[in-house]
PDBQT receptor file of N, H, CA, C and O in Angstrom, charges set to zero:
ATOM      1  N   MET A   1      12.264 -36.487  -4.624  1.00  0.00    +0.000 N 
ATOM      2  CA  MET A   1      12.256 -36.088  -6.003  1.00  0.00    +0.000 C 
ATOM      3  C   MET A   1      12.357 -34.561  -6.114  1.00  0.00    +0.000 C 
ATOM      4  O   MET A   1      13.084 -34.055  -6.969  1.00  0.00    +0.000 OA
ATOM      5  N   LEU A   2      11.638 -33.824  -5.263  1.00  0.00    +0.000 N 
ATOM      6  H   LEU A   2      11.047 -34.235  -4.569  1.00  0.00    +0.000 HD
ATOM      7  CA  LEU A   2      11.719 -32.367  -5.314  1.00  0.00    +0.000 C 
ATOM      8  C   LEU A   2      13.132 -31.888  -5.010  1.00  0.00    +0.000 C 
ATOM      9  O   LEU A   2      13.640 -30.986  -5.676  1.00  0.00    +0.000 OA
ATOM     10  N   ASP A   3      13.767 -32.487  -4.009  1.00  0.00    +0.000 N 
ATOM     11  H   ASP A   3      13.354 -33.220  -3.468  1.00  0.00    +0.000 HD
ATOM     12  CA  ASP A   3      15.144 -32.112  -3.680  1.00  0.00    +0.000 C 
ATOM     13  C   ASP A   3      16.074 -32.330  -4.870  1.00  0.00    +0.000 C 
ATOM     14  O   ASP A   3      16.941 -31.498  -5.136  1.00  0.00    +0.000 OA
ATOM     15  N   GLN A   4      15.906 -33.430  -5.580  1.00  0.00    +0.000 N 
ATOM     16  H   GLN A   4      15.201 -34.106  -5.364  1.00  0.00    +0.000 HD
ATOM     17  CA  GLN A   4      16.756 -33.718  -6.742  1.00  0.00    +0.000 C 
ATOM     18  C   GLN A   4      16.568 -32.678  -7.841  1.00  0.00    +0.000 C 
ATOM     19  O   GLN A   4      17.539 -32.260  -8.472  1.00  0.00    +0.000 OA
ATOM     20  N   LEU A   5      15.336 -32.263  -8.073  1.00  0.00    +0.000 N 
ATOM     21  H   LEU A   5      14.547 -32.602  -7.561  1.00  0.00    +0.000 HD
ATOM     22  CA  LEU A   5      15.084 -31.224  -9.077  1.00  0.00    +0.000 C 
ATOM     23  C   LEU A   5      15.790 -29.923  -8.709  1.00  0.00    +0.000 C 
ATOM     24  O   LEU A   5      16.440 -29.300  -9.548  1.00  0.00    +0.000 OA
ATOM     25  N   VAL A   6      15.659 -29.525  -7.463  1.00  0.00    +0.000 N 
ATOM     26  H   VAL A   6      15.131 -30.031  -6.781  1.00  0.00    +0.000 HD
ATOM     27  CA  VAL A   6      16.276 -28.268  -7.008  1.00  0.00    +0.000 C 
ATOM     28  C   VAL A   6      17.799 -28.374  -7.054  1.00  0.00    +0.000 C 
ATOM     29  O   VAL A   6      18.473 -27.431  -7.469  1.00  0.00    +0.000 OA
ATOM     30  N   GLU A   7      18.345 -29.512  -6.631  1.00  0.00    +0.000 N 
ATOM     31  H   GLU A   7      17.798 -30.279  -6.294  1.00  0.00    +0.000 HD
ATOM     32  CA  GLU A   7      19.794 -29.706  -6.677  1.00  0.00    +0.000 C 
ATOM     33  C   GLU A   7      20.344 -29.594  -8.091  1.00  0.00    +0.000 C 
ATOM     34  O   GLU A   7      21.502 -29.222  -8.282  1.00  0.00    +0.000 OA
ATOM     35  N   ARG A   8      19.522 -29.912  -9.076  1.00  0.00    +0.000 N 
ATOM     36  H   ARG A   8      18.582 -30.214  -8.921  1.00  0.00    +0.000 HD
ATOM     37  CA  ARG A   8      19.944 -29.819 -10.483  1.00  0.00    +0.000 C 
ATOM     38  C   ARG A   8      19.674 -28.440 -11.079  1.00  0.00    +0.000 C 
ATOM     39  O   ARG A   8      19.849 -28.235 -12.281  1.00  0.00    +0.000 OA
ATOM     40  N   GLY A   9      19.245 -27.485 -10.231  1.00  0.00    +0.000 N 
ATOM     41  H   GLY A   9      19.103 -27.652  -9.255  1.00  0.00    +0.000 HD
ATOM     42  CA  GLY A   9      19.069 -26.118 -10.681  1.00  0.00    +0.000 C 
ATOM     43  C   GLY A   9      17.674 -25.768 -11.149  1.00  0.00    +0.000 C 
ATOM     44  O   GLY A   9      17.454 -24.669 -11.658  1.00  0.00    +0.000 OA
ATOM     45  N   HIS A  10      16.722 -26.680 -10.988  1.00  0.00    +0.000 N 
ATOM     46  H   HIS A  10      16.901 -27.573 -10.575  1.00  0.00    +0.000 HD
ATOM     47  CA  HIS A  10      15.351 -26.427 -11.416  1.00  0.00    +0.000 C 
ATOM     48  C   HIS A  10      14.564 -25.720 -10.310  1.00  0.00    +0.000 C 
ATOM     49  O   HIS A  10      14.946 -25.754  -9.140  1.00  0.00    +0.000 OA
ATOM     50  N   THR A  11      13.489 -25.099 -10.692  1.00  0.00    +0.000 N 
ATOM     51  H   THR A  11      13.179 -25.072 -11.642  1.00  0.00    +0.000 HD
ATOM     52  CA  THR A  11      12.553 -24.501  -9.748  1.00  0.00    +0.000 C 
ATOM     53  C   THR A  11      11.352 -25.412  -9.626  1.00  0.00    +0.000 C 
ATOM     54  O   THR A  11      10.810 -25.867 -10.633  1.00  0.00    +0.000 OA
ATOM     55  N   ALA A  12      10.930 -25.684  -8.403  1.00  0.00    +0.000 N 
ATOM     56  H   ALA A  12      11.370 -25.315  -7.584  1.00  0.00    +0.000 HD
ATOM     57  CA  ALA A  12       9.748 -26.507  -8.154  1.00  0.00    +0.000 C 
ATOM     58  C   ALA A  12       8.696 -25.651  -7.461  1.00  0.00    +0.000 C 
ATOM     59  O   ALA A  12       8.952 -25.088  -6.397  1.00  0.00    +0.000 OA
ATOM     60  N   VAL A  13       7.532 -25.555  -8.054  1.00  0.00    +0.000 N 
ATOM     61  H   VAL A  13       7.325 -26.012  -8.919  1.00  0.00    +0.000 HD
ATOM     62  CA  VAL A  13       6.410 -24.833  -7.462  1.00  0.00    +0.000 C 
ATOM     63  C   VAL A  13       5.383 -25.873  -7.058  1.00  0.00    +0.000 C 
ATOM     64  O   VAL A  13       4.911 -26.650  -7.888  1.00  0.00    +0.000 OA
ATOM     65  N   VAL A  14       5.036 -25.882  -5.767  1.00  0.00    +0.000 N 
ATOM     66  H   VAL A  14       5.419 -25.250  -5.093  1.00  0.00    +0.000 HD
ATOM     67  CA  VAL A  14       4.160 -26.917  -5.228  1.00  0.00    +0.000 C 
ATOM     68  C   VAL A  14       3.027 -26.260  -4.453  1.00  0.00    +0.000 C 
ATOM     69  O   VAL A  14       3.260 -25.368  -3.638  1.00  0.00    +0.000 OA
ATOM     70  N   ILE A  15       1.820 -26.695  -4.705  1.00  0.00    +0.000 N 
ATOM     71  H   ILE A  15       1.631 -27.420  -5.367  1.00  0.00    +0.000 HD
ATOM     72  CA  ILE A  15       0.677 -26.287  -3.896  1.00  0.00    +0.000 C 
ATOM     73  C   ILE A  15       0.477 -27.405  -2.893  1.00  0.00    +0.000 C 
ATOM     74  O   ILE A  15       0.135 -28.528  -3.261  1.00  0.00    +0.000 OA
ATOM     75  N   GLU A  16       0.693 -27.092  -1.620  1.00  0.00    +0.000 N 
ATOM     76  H   GLU A  16       0.972 -26.180  -1.321  1.00  0.00    +0.000 HD
ATOM     77  CA  GLU A  16       0.795 -28.166  -0.639  1.00  0.00    +0.000 C 
ATOM     78  C   GLU A  16       0.233 -27.755   0.714  1.00  0.00    +0.000 C 
ATOM     79  O   GLU A  16       0.346 -26.600   1.126  1.00  0.00    +0.000 OA
ATOM     80  N   HIS A  17      -0.373 -28.716   1.393  1.00  0.00    +0.000 N 
ATOM     81  H   HIS A  17      -0.465 -29.654   1.058  1.00  0.00    +0.000 HD
ATOM     82  CA  HIS A  17      -0.848 -28.512   2.759  1.00  0.00    +0.000 C 
ATOM     83  C   HIS A  17      -0.095 -29.392   3.742  1.00  0.00    +0.000 C 
ATOM     84  O   HIS A  17      -0.275 -29.251   4.952  1.00  0.00    +0.000 OA
ATOM     85  N   ASP A  18       0.743 -30.296   3.254  1.00  0.00    +0.000 N 
ATOM     86  H   ASP A  18       0.889 -30.411   2.271  1.00  0.00    +0.000 HD
ATOM     87  CA  ASP A  18       1.516 -31.168   4.129  1.00  0.00    +0.000 C 
ATOM     88  C   ASP A  18       2.599 -30.322   4.801  1.00  0.00    +0.000 C 
ATOM     89  O   ASP A  18       3.471 -29.770   4.130  1.00  0.00    +0.000 OA
ATOM     90  N   LEU A  19       2.533 -30.225   6.122  1.00  0.00    +0.000 N 
ATOM     91  H   LEU A  19       1.824 -30.673   6.667  1.00  0.00    +0.000 HD
ATOM     92  CA  LEU A  19       3.431 -29.331   6.857  1.00  0.00    +0.000 C 
ATOM     93  C   LEU A  19       4.897 -29.731   6.738  1.00  0.00    +0.000 C 
ATOM     94  O   LEU A  19       5.771 -28.867   6.812  1.00  0.00    +0.000 OA
ATOM     95  N   ASP A  20       5.189 -31.023   6.556  1.00  0.00    +0.000 N 
ATOM     96  H   ASP A  20       4.479 -31.724   6.496  1.00  0.00    +0.000 HD
ATOM     97  CA  ASP A  20       6.576 -31.441   6.375  1.00  0.00    +0.000 C 
ATOM     98  C   ASP A  20       7.149 -30.885   5.076  1.00  0.00    +0.000 C 
ATOM     99  O   ASP A  20       8.322 -30.516   5.026  1.00  0.00    +0.000 OA
ATOM    100  N   VAL A  21       6.344 -30.822   4.040  1.00  0.00    +0.000 N 
ATOM    101  H   VAL A  21       5.391 -31.122   4.081  1.00  0.00    +0.000 HD
ATOM    102  CA  VAL A  21       6.782 -30.248   2.764  1.00  0.00    +0.000 C 
ATOM    103  C   VAL A  21       6.941 -28.738   2.906  1.00  0.00    +0.000 C 
ATOM    104  O   VAL A  21       7.919 -28.173   2.416  1.00  0.00    +0.000 OA
ATOM    105  N   VAL A  22       6.002 -28.085   3.564  1.00  0.00    +0.000 N 
ATOM    106  H   VAL A  22       5.208 -28.544   3.962  1.00  0.00    +0.000 HD
ATOM    107  CA  VAL A  22       6.065 -26.630   3.760  1.00  0.00    +0.000 C 
ATOM    108  C   VAL A  22       7.320 -26.258   4.552  1.00  0.00    +0.000 C 
ATOM    109  O   VAL A  22       7.991 -25.281   4.220  1.00  0.00    +0.000 OA
ATOM    110  N   ARG A  23       7.639 -27.021   5.585  1.00  0.00    +0.000 N 
ATOM    111  H   ARG A  23       7.094 -27.815   5.855  1.00  0.00    +0.000 HD
ATOM    112  CA  ARG A  23       8.826 -26.731   6.412  1.00  0.00    +0.000 C 
ATOM    113  C   ARG A  23      10.118 -26.739   5.594  1.00  0.00    +0.000 C 
ATOM    114  O   ARG A  23      11.055 -26.008   5.915  1.00  0.00    +0.000 OA
ATOM    115  N   ARG A  24      10.175 -27.542   4.558  1.00  0.00    +0.000 N 
ATOM    116  H   ARG A  24       9.414 -28.135   4.297  1.00  0.00    +0.000 HD
ATOM    117  CA  ARG A  24      11.392 -27.663   3.750  1.00  0.00    +0.000 C 
ATOM    118  C   ARG A  24      11.462 -26.654   2.612  1.00  0.00    +0.000 C 
ATOM    119  O   ARG A  24      12.455 -26.611   1.886  1.00  0.00    +0.000 OA
ATOM    120  N   ALA A  25      10.438 -25.853   2.450  1.00  0.00    +0.000 N 
ATOM    121  H   ALA A  25       9.632 -25.888   3.041  1.00  0.00    +0.000 HD
ATOM    122  CA  ALA A  25      10.388 -24.910   1.331  1.00  0.00    +0.000 C 
ATOM    123  C   ALA A  25      11.409 -23.781   1.519  1.00  0.00    +0.000 C 
ATOM    124  O   ALA A  25      11.709 -23.374   2.641  1.00  0.00    +0.000 OA
ATOM    125  N   ASP A  26      11.923 -23.298   0.412  1.00  0.00    +0.000 N 
ATOM    126  H   ASP A  26      11.679 -23.629  -0.500  1.00  0.00    +0.000 HD
ATOM    127  CA  ASP A  26      12.787 -22.118   0.434  1.00  0.00    +0.000 C 
ATOM    128  C   ASP A  26      11.955 -20.848   0.521  1.00  0.00    +0.000 C 
ATOM    129  O   ASP A  26      12.375 -19.859   1.121  1.00  0.00    +0.000 OA
ATOM    130  N   TRP A  27      10.768 -20.883  -0.085  1.00  0.00    +0.000 N 
ATOM    131  H   TRP A  27      10.426 -21.686  -0.573  1.00  0.00    +0.000 HD
ATOM    132  CA  TRP A  27       9.918 -19.700  -0.196  1.00  0.00    +0.000 C 
ATOM    133  C   TRP A  27       8.464 -20.136  -0.057  1.00  0.00    +0.000 C 
ATOM    134  O   TRP A  27       8.058 -21.138  -0.645  1.00  0.00    +0.000 OA
ATOM    135  N   VAL A  28       7.688 -19.399   0.709  1.00  0.00    +0.000 N 
ATOM    136  H   VAL A  28       8.018 -18.585   1.187  1.00  0.00    +0.000 HD
ATOM    137  CA  VAL A  28       6.287 -19.745   0.950  1.00  0.00    +0.000 C 
ATOM    138  C   VAL A  28       5.402 -18.584   0.526  1.00  0.00    +0.000 C 
ATOM    139  O   VAL A  28       5.710 -17.423   0.796  1.00  0.00    +0.000 OA
ATOM    140  N   VAL A  29       4.311 -18.904  -0.135  1.00  0.00    +0.000 N 
ATOM    141  H   VAL A  29       4.061 -19.847  -0.354  1.00  0.00    +0.000 HD
ATOM    142  CA  VAL A  29       3.243 -17.936  -0.394  1.00  0.00    +0.000 C 
ATOM    143  C   VAL A  29       2.023 -18.489   0.331  1.00  0.00    +0.000 C 
ATOM    144  O   VAL A  29       1.450 -19.496  -0.084  1.00  0.00    +0.000 OA
ATOM    145  N   ASP A  30       1.630 -17.827   1.412  1.00  0.00    +0.000 N 
ATOM    146  H   ASP A  30       2.096 -17.009   1.749  1.00  0.00    +0.000 HD
ATOM    147  CA  ASP A  30       0.517 -18.281   2.243  1.00  0.00    +0.000 C 
ATOM    148  C   ASP A  30      -0.728 -17.489   1.850  1.00  0.00    +0.000 C 
ATOM    149  O   ASP A  30      -0.756 -16.263   1.956  1.00  0.00    +0.000 OA
ATOM    150  N   LEU A  31      -1.748 -18.200   1.400  1.00  0.00    +0.000 N 
ATOM    151  H   LEU A  31      -1.725 -19.196   1.314  1.00  0.00    +0.000 HD
ATOM    152  CA  LEU A  31      -2.998 -17.572   0.970  1.00  0.00    +0.000 C 
ATOM    153  C   LEU A  31      -4.072 -17.800   2.021  1.00  0.00    +0.000 C 
ATOM    154  O   LEU A  31      -4.041 -18.799   2.740  1.00  0.00    +0.000 OA
ATOM    155  N   GLY A  32      -5.009 -16.890   2.110  1.00  0.00    +0.000 N 
ATOM    156  H   GLY A  32      -5.034 -16.079   1.526  1.00  0.00    +0.000 HD
ATOM    157  CA  GLY A  32      -6.086 -17.068   3.094  1.00  0.00    +0.000 C 
ATOM    158  C   GLY A  32      -6.949 -15.824   3.169  1.00  0.00    +0.000 C 
ATOM    159  O   GLY A  32      -7.033 -15.096   2.180  1.00  0.00    +0.000 OA
ATOM    160  N   PRO A  33      -7.582 -15.547   4.269  1.00  0.00    +0.000 N 
ATOM    161  CA  PRO A  33      -7.412 -16.251   5.533  1.00  0.00    +0.000 C 
ATOM    162  C   PRO A  33      -8.206 -17.552   5.630  1.00  0.00    +0.000 C 
ATOM    163  O   PRO A  33      -7.944 -18.350   6.529  1.00  0.00    +0.000 OA
ATOM    164  N   GLY A  34      -9.141 -17.788   4.760  1.00  0.00    +0.000 N 
ATOM    165  H   GLY A  34      -9.354 -17.140   4.029  1.00  0.00    +0.000 HD
ATOM    166  CA  GLY A  34      -9.935 -19.015   4.790  1.00  0.00    +0.000 C 
ATOM    167  C   GLY A  34      -9.922 -19.660   3.422  1.00  0.00    +0.000 C 
ATOM    168  O   GLY A  34      -9.105 -19.329   2.563  1.00  0.00    +0.000 OA
ATOM    169  N   ALA A  35     -10.841 -20.584   3.239  1.00  0.00    +0.000 N 
ATOM    170  H   ALA A  35     -11.505 -20.853   3.937  1.00  0.00    +0.000 HD
ATOM    171  CA  ALA A  35     -10.938 -21.293   1.964  1.00  0.00    +0.000 C 
ATOM    172  C   ALA A  35     -12.013 -20.678   1.077  1.00  0.00    +0.000 C 
ATOM    173  O   ALA A  35     -12.873 -19.935   1.550  1.00  0.00    +0.000 OA
ATOM    174  N   GLY A  36     -11.955 -20.996  -0.214  1.00  0.00    +0.000 N 
ATOM    175  H   GLY A  36     -11.257 -21.600  -0.598  1.00  0.00    +0.000 HD
ATOM    176  CA  GLY A  36     -12.988 -20.552  -1.152  1.00  0.00    +0.000 C 
ATOM    177  C   GLY A  36     -13.133 -19.046  -1.188  1.00  0.00    +0.000 C 
ATOM    178  O   GLY A  36     -12.144 -18.322  -1.298  1.00  0.00    +0.000 OA
ATOM    179  N   ARG A  37     -14.356 -18.579  -1.097  1.00  0.00    +0.000 N 
ATOM    180  H   ARG A  37     -15.160 -19.167  -1.008  1.00  0.00    +0.000 HD
ATOM    181  CA  ARG A  37     -14.607 -17.126  -1.191  1.00  0.00    +0.000 C 
ATOM    182  C   ARG A  37     -14.062 -16.362   0.013  1.00  0.00    +0.000 C 
ATOM    183  O   ARG A  37     -13.990 -15.134  -0.016  1.00  0.00    +0.000 OA
ATOM    184  N   HIS A  38     -13.678 -17.076   1.069  1.00  0.00    +0.000 N 
ATOM    185  H   HIS A  38     -13.736 -18.074   1.092  1.00  0.00    +0.000 HD
ATOM    186  CA  HIS A  38     -13.134 -16.436   2.266  1.00  0.00    +0.000 C 
ATOM    187  C   HIS A  38     -11.610 -16.343   2.227  1.00  0.00    +0.000 C 
ATOM    188  O   HIS A  38     -10.982 -15.915   3.195  1.00  0.00    +0.000 OA
ATOM    189  N   GLY A  39     -11.034 -16.737   1.131  1.00  0.00    +0.000 N 
ATOM    190  H   GLY A  39     -11.544 -17.085   0.344  1.00  0.00    +0.000 HD
ATOM    191  CA  GLY A  39      -9.578 -16.734   1.013  1.00  0.00    +0.000 C 
ATOM    192  C   GLY A  39      -9.128 -16.030  -0.235  1.00  0.00    +0.000 C 
ATOM    193  O   GLY A  39      -9.841 -15.202  -0.802  1.00  0.00    +0.000 OA
ATOM    194  N   GLY A  40      -7.934 -16.374  -0.652  1.00  0.00    +0.000 N 
ATOM    195  H   GLY A  40      -7.355 -17.046  -0.192  1.00  0.00    +0.000 HD
ATOM    196  CA  GLY A  40      -7.419 -15.838  -1.903  1.00  0.00    +0.000 C 
ATOM    197  C   GLY A  40      -6.541 -14.622  -1.775  1.00  0.00    +0.000 C 
ATOM    198  O   GLY A  40      -6.013 -14.135  -2.774  1.00  0.00    +0.000 OA
ATOM    199  N   ARG A  41      -6.369 -14.115  -0.560  1.00  0.00    +0.000 N 
ATOM    200  H   ARG A  41      -6.799 -14.511   0.252  1.00  0.00    +0.000 HD
ATOM    201  CA  ARG A  41      -5.455 -12.985  -0.365  1.00  0.00    +0.000 C 
ATOM    202  C   ARG A  41      -4.083 -13.519   0.028  1.00  0.00    +0.000 C 
ATOM    203  O   ARG A  41      -3.971 -14.531   0.720  1.00  0.00    +0.000 OA
ATOM    204  N   VAL A  42      -3.052 -12.833  -0.419  1.00  0.00    +0.000 N 
ATOM    205  H   VAL A  42      -3.143 -12.011  -0.981  1.00  0.00    +0.000 HD
ATOM    206  CA  VAL A  42      -1.697 -13.209  -0.013  1.00  0.00    +0.000 C 
ATOM    207  C   VAL A  42      -1.482 -12.693   1.404  1.00  0.00    +0.000 C 
ATOM    208  O   VAL A  42      -1.461 -11.484   1.637  1.00  0.00    +0.000 OA
ATOM    209  N   LEU A  43      -1.323 -13.618   2.350  1.00  0.00    +0.000 N 
ATOM    210  H   LEU A  43      -1.340 -14.599   2.161  1.00  0.00    +0.000 HD
ATOM    211  CA  LEU A  43      -1.104 -13.258   3.740  1.00  0.00    +0.000 C 
ATOM    212  C   LEU A  43       0.376 -13.125   4.069  1.00  0.00    +0.000 C 
ATOM    213  O   LEU A  43       0.762 -12.358   4.951  1.00  0.00    +0.000 OA
ATOM    214  N   TYR A  44       1.198 -13.881   3.347  1.00  0.00    +0.000 N 
ATOM    215  H   TYR A  44       0.883 -14.503   2.631  1.00  0.00    +0.000 HD
ATOM    216  CA  TYR A  44       2.631 -13.856   3.582  1.00  0.00    +0.000 C 
ATOM    217  C   TYR A  44       3.326 -14.378   2.343  1.00  0.00    +0.000 C 
ATOM    218  O   TYR A  44       2.828 -15.268   1.653  1.00  0.00    +0.000 OA
ATOM    219  N   GLU A  45       4.491 -13.804   2.077  1.00  0.00    +0.000 N 
ATOM    220  H   GLU A  45       4.895 -13.081   2.638  1.00  0.00    +0.000 HD
ATOM    221  CA  GLU A  45       5.359 -14.277   1.001  1.00  0.00    +0.000 C 
ATOM    222  C   GLU A  45       6.791 -14.105   1.466  1.00  0.00    +0.000 C 
ATOM    223  O   GLU A  45       7.223 -12.990   1.760  1.00  0.00    +0.000 OA
ATOM    224  N   GLY A  46       7.523 -15.195   1.533  1.00  0.00    +0.000 N 
ATOM    225  H   GLY A  46       7.172 -16.101   1.295  1.00  0.00    +0.000 HD
ATOM    226  CA  GLY A  46       8.910 -15.115   1.964  1.00  0.00    +0.000 C 
ATOM    227  C   GLY A  46       9.403 -16.431   2.514  1.00  0.00    +0.000 C 
ATOM    228  O   GLY A  46       8.769 -17.470   2.329  1.00  0.00    +0.000 OA
ATOM    229  N   PRO A  47      10.559 -16.386   3.203  1.00  0.00    +0.000 N 
ATOM    230  CA  PRO A  47      11.143 -17.602   3.766  1.00  0.00    +0.000 C 
ATOM    231  C   PRO A  47      10.243 -18.189   4.862  1.00  0.00    +0.000 C 
ATOM    232  O   PRO A  47       9.615 -17.456   5.627  1.00  0.00    +0.000 OA
ATOM    233  N   VAL A  48      10.195 -19.502   4.919  1.00  0.00    +0.000 N 
ATOM    234  H   VAL A  48      10.704 -20.097   4.298  1.00  0.00    +0.000 HD
ATOM    235  CA  VAL A  48       9.323 -20.169   5.894  1.00  0.00    +0.000 C 
ATOM    236  C   VAL A  48       9.711 -19.785   7.319  1.00  0.00    +0.000 C 
ATOM    237  O   VAL A  48       8.837 -19.717   8.183  1.00  0.00    +0.000 OA
ATOM    238  N   ALA A  49      10.985 -19.534   7.592  1.00  0.00    +0.000 N 
ATOM    239  H   ALA A  49      11.694 -19.590   6.889  1.00  0.00    +0.000 HD
ATOM    240  CA  ALA A  49      11.435 -19.197   8.943  1.00  0.00    +0.000 C 
ATOM    241  C   ALA A  49      10.842 -17.888   9.456  1.00  0.00    +0.000 C 
ATOM    242  O   ALA A  49      10.774 -17.679  10.668  1.00  0.00    +0.000 OA
ATOM    243  N   ARG A  50      10.418 -17.016   8.570  1.00  0.00    +0.000 N 
ATOM    244  H   ARG A  50      10.473 -17.186   7.586  1.00  0.00    +0.000 HD
ATOM    245  CA  ARG A  50       9.865 -15.710   8.973  1.00  0.00    +0.000 C 
ATOM    246  C   ARG A  50       8.343 -15.689   8.974  1.00  0.00    +0.000 C 
ATOM    247  O   ARG A  50       7.738 -14.671   9.309  1.00  0.00    +0.000 OA
ATOM    248  N   LEU A  51       7.728 -16.783   8.610  1.00  0.00    +0.000 N 
ATOM    249  H   LEU A  51       8.219 -17.611   8.338  1.00  0.00    +0.000 HD
ATOM    250  CA  LEU A  51       6.271 -16.866   8.547  1.00  0.00    +0.000 C 
ATOM    251  C   LEU A  51       5.686 -16.751   9.951  1.00  0.00    +0.000 C 
ATOM    252  O   LEU A  51       6.038 -17.528  10.839  1.00  0.00    +0.000 OA
ATOM    253  N   GLU A  52       4.798 -15.787  10.150  1.00  0.00    +0.000 N 
ATOM    254  H   GLU A  52       4.513 -15.156   9.429  1.00  0.00    +0.000 HD
ATOM    255  CA  GLU A  52       4.142 -15.637  11.440  1.00  0.00    +0.000 C 
ATOM    256  C   GLU A  52       2.789 -14.963  11.272  1.00  0.00    +0.000 C 
ATOM    257  O   GLU A  52       2.542 -14.266  10.288  1.00  0.00    +0.000 OA
ATOM    258  N   GLY A  53       1.921 -15.183  12.249  1.00  0.00    +0.000 N 
ATOM    259  H   GLY A  53       2.122 -15.750  13.048  1.00  0.00    +0.000 HD
ATOM    260  CA  GLY A  53       0.638 -14.503  12.269  1.00  0.00    +0.000 C 
ATOM    261  C   GLY A  53      -0.445 -15.112  11.396  1.00  0.00    +0.000 C 
ATOM    262  O   GLY A  53      -1.492 -14.493  11.209  1.00  0.00    +0.000 OA
ATOM    263  N   THR A  54      -0.230 -16.301  10.856  1.00  0.00    +0.000 N 
ATOM    264  H   THR A  54       0.621 -16.805  11.007  1.00  0.00    +0.000 HD
ATOM    265  CA  THR A  54      -1.241 -16.958  10.029  1.00  0.00    +0.000 C 
ATOM    266  C   THR A  54      -1.530 -18.342  10.601  1.00  0.00    +0.000 C 
ATOM    267  O   THR A  54      -0.790 -18.848  11.445  1.00  0.00    +0.000 OA
ATOM    268  N   ALA A  55      -2.610 -18.939  10.130  1.00  0.00    +0.000 N 
ATOM    269  H   ALA A  55      -3.211 -18.528   9.444  1.00  0.00    +0.000 HD
ATOM    270  CA  ALA A  55      -2.942 -20.302  10.560  1.00  0.00    +0.000 C 
ATOM    271  C   ALA A  55      -1.833 -21.273  10.176  1.00  0.00    +0.000 C 
ATOM    272  O   ALA A  55      -1.551 -22.214  10.918  1.00  0.00    +0.000 OA
ATOM    273  N   THR A  56      -1.213 -21.060   9.045  1.00  0.00    +0.000 N 
ATOM    274  H   THR A  56      -1.441 -20.296   8.442  1.00  0.00    +0.000 HD
ATOM    275  CA  THR A  56      -0.112 -21.929   8.625  1.00  0.00    +0.000 C 
ATOM    276  C   THR A  56       1.058 -21.793   9.590  1.00  0.00    +0.000 C 
ATOM    277  O   THR A  56       1.661 -22.793   9.979  1.00  0.00    +0.000 OA
ATOM    278  N   ALA A  57       1.379 -20.579   9.973  1.00  0.00    +0.000 N 
ATOM    279  H   ALA A  57       0.889 -19.767   9.658  1.00  0.00    +0.000 HD
ATOM    280  CA  ALA A  57       2.478 -20.354  10.931  1.00  0.00    +0.000 C 
ATOM    281  C   ALA A  57       2.195 -21.056  12.252  1.00  0.00    +0.000 C 
ATOM    282  O   ALA A  57       3.080 -21.690  12.826  1.00  0.00    +0.000 OA
ATOM    283  N   ARG A  58       0.963 -20.943  12.732  1.00  0.00    +0.000 N 
ATOM    284  H   ARG A  58       0.244 -20.428  12.266  1.00  0.00    +0.000 HD
ATOM    285  CA  ARG A  58       0.605 -21.596  13.994  1.00  0.00    +0.000 C 
ATOM    286  C   ARG A  58       0.713 -23.120  13.867  1.00  0.00    +0.000 C 
ATOM    287  O   ARG A  58       1.191 -23.785  14.786  1.00  0.00    +0.000 OA
ATOM    288  N   ALA A  59       0.278 -23.663  12.753  1.00  0.00    +0.000 N 
ATOM    289  H   ALA A  59      -0.110 -23.123  12.007  1.00  0.00    +0.000 HD
ATOM    290  CA  ALA A  59       0.345 -25.110  12.546  1.00  0.00    +0.000 C 
ATOM    291  C   ALA A  59       1.791 -25.587  12.471  1.00  0.00    +0.000 C 
ATOM    292  O   ALA A  59       2.113 -26.657  12.987  1.00  0.00    +0.000 OA
ATOM    293  N   LEU A  60       2.659 -24.814  11.841  1.00  0.00    +0.000 N 
ATOM    294  H   LEU A  60       2.397 -23.945  11.422  1.00  0.00    +0.000 HD
ATOM    295  CA  LEU A  60       4.060 -25.201  11.732  1.00  0.00    +0.000 C 
ATOM    296  C   LEU A  60       4.759 -25.215  13.089  1.00  0.00    +0.000 C 
ATOM    297  O   LEU A  60       5.671 -26.008  13.322  1.00  0.00    +0.000 OA
ATOM    298  N   ARG A  61       4.325 -24.338  13.967  1.00  0.00    +0.000 N 
ATOM    299  H   ARG A  61       3.584 -23.694  13.778  1.00  0.00    +0.000 HD
ATOM    300  CA  ARG A  61       4.988 -24.244  15.267  1.00  0.00    +0.000 C 
ATOM    301  C   ARG A  61       4.374 -25.150  16.325  1.00  0.00    +0.000 C 
ATOM    302  O   ARG A  61       4.923 -25.299  17.417  1.00  0.00    +0.000 OA
ATOM    303  N   ALA A  62       3.231 -25.756  16.001  1.00  0.00    +0.000 N 
ATOM    304  H   ALA A  62       2.785 -25.635  15.114  1.00  0.00    +0.000 HD
ATOM    305  CA  ALA A  62       2.549 -26.656  16.960  1.00  0.00    +0.000 C 
ATOM    306  C   ALA A  62       3.256 -27.983  17.070  1.00  0.00    +0.000 C 
ATOM    307  O   ALA A  62       2.822 -28.853  17.825  1.00  0.00    +0.000 OA
TER     308      ALA A  62
């Protein structure tokens, strides 16, 4: 469904932890470094292929 929206020219903004969905993203905003009061900082913003140095990057490459 997300692919169909994008193919029709729409923008889809998704808050997601499923790594398969993250891998397919055009643009990632990675927040952290932890959850709750230990997070909330932008650690990375950009294409998923350039994501490095965060827990999300490590999980994607595992």
